[in-house]
C-alpha positions in Angstrom: -24.8 9.6 -8.9 -21.3 10.4 -7.7 -20.2 11.4 -4.2 -20.3 15.1 -5.2 -24.1 14.8 -5.7 -24.9 12.9 -2.6 -26.1 14.7 0.5 -23.3 14.7 3.2 -25.2 12.2 5.4 -25.2 9.7 2.5 -21.4 9.8 1.7 -19.6 6.6 2.6 -16.1 5.4 2.1 -15.9 2.2 0.2 -14.8 -0.6 2.6 -11.7 -2.7 2.1 -12.8 -6.1 0.7 -13.0 -8.5 3.7 -10.6 -11.4 3.4 -8.8 -9.8 0.4 -5.4 -11.1 -0.6 -2.4 -8.7 -0.4 -2.6 -8.1 -4.2 -6.4 -7.5 -4.0 -5.9 -5.0 -1.2 -3.0 -3.3 -3.0 -5.2 -2.9 -6.2 -8.1 -1.6 -4.1 -6.0 1.0 -2.5 -4.2 2.0 -5.7 -7.6 2.5 -7.4 -8.6 4.9 -4.7 -5.3 6.7 -4.6 -5.5 7.3 -8.4 -9.2 8.2 -8.3 -10.1 9.5 -4.9 -13.6 10.6 -3.9 -14.2 14.2 -3.3 -16.0 15.7 -0.4 -17.3 19.1 0.5 -15.5 20.0 3.7 -17.4 23.3 4.0 -19.8 25.1 1.7 -18.0 25.7 -1.6 -14.8 24.0 -0.5 -14.2 20.6 -2.2 -11.3 18.3 -1.3 -10.4 14.8 -2.4 -9.5 12.2 0.1 -6.3 10.8 -1.6 -4.3 11.5 1.6 -6.7 9.2 3.6 -6.0 6.4 1.1 -2.3 7.0 1.1 -2.2 6.7 4.9 -4.3 3.5 4.7 -1.8 2.1 2.1 1.1 2.9 4.4 -0.5 1.1 7.3 -1.4 -1.9 5.0 2.3 -2.3 4.0 3.1 -3.4 7.5 0.7 -6.2 7.3 1.4 -7.4 3.8 3.5 -10.5 3.2 3.3 -10.7 -0.7 6.4 -8.8 -1.9 4.9 -8.0 -5.3 1.8 -6.4 -3.7 4.1 -4.4 -1.4 6.2 -3.2 -4.4 3.1 -2.1 -6.3 1.7 -0.2 -3.3 5.1 1.4 -2.4 5.5 2.5 -6.0 2.1 4.2 -6.0 2.8 5.9 -2.6 6.1 7.2 -3.9 4.5 8.4 -7.1 2.0 10.7 -5.3 4.4 11.9 -2.7 6.9 12.9 -5.4 4.0 14.6 -7.3 2.9 16.5 -4.2 6.4 17.9 -3.7 6.4 19.5 -7.2 
């Protein structure tokens, strides 16, 4: 069952892995930016929550110390922001 089929009271955001390394966190966020969940915000109106994960990724960058993880995440953020402008 995907999030579209779940009753609203059963929808949950997947939690960030506790104790994840920077690269694990980056991959977790990238996965959710590329394939965001969708939620029904009002009857018949479906939106994905990509923006939520992009904001979470931007906040995570401040805490990361692994330069490769930061590069991956920064690239993904730029990719979607560029895509949104077009």
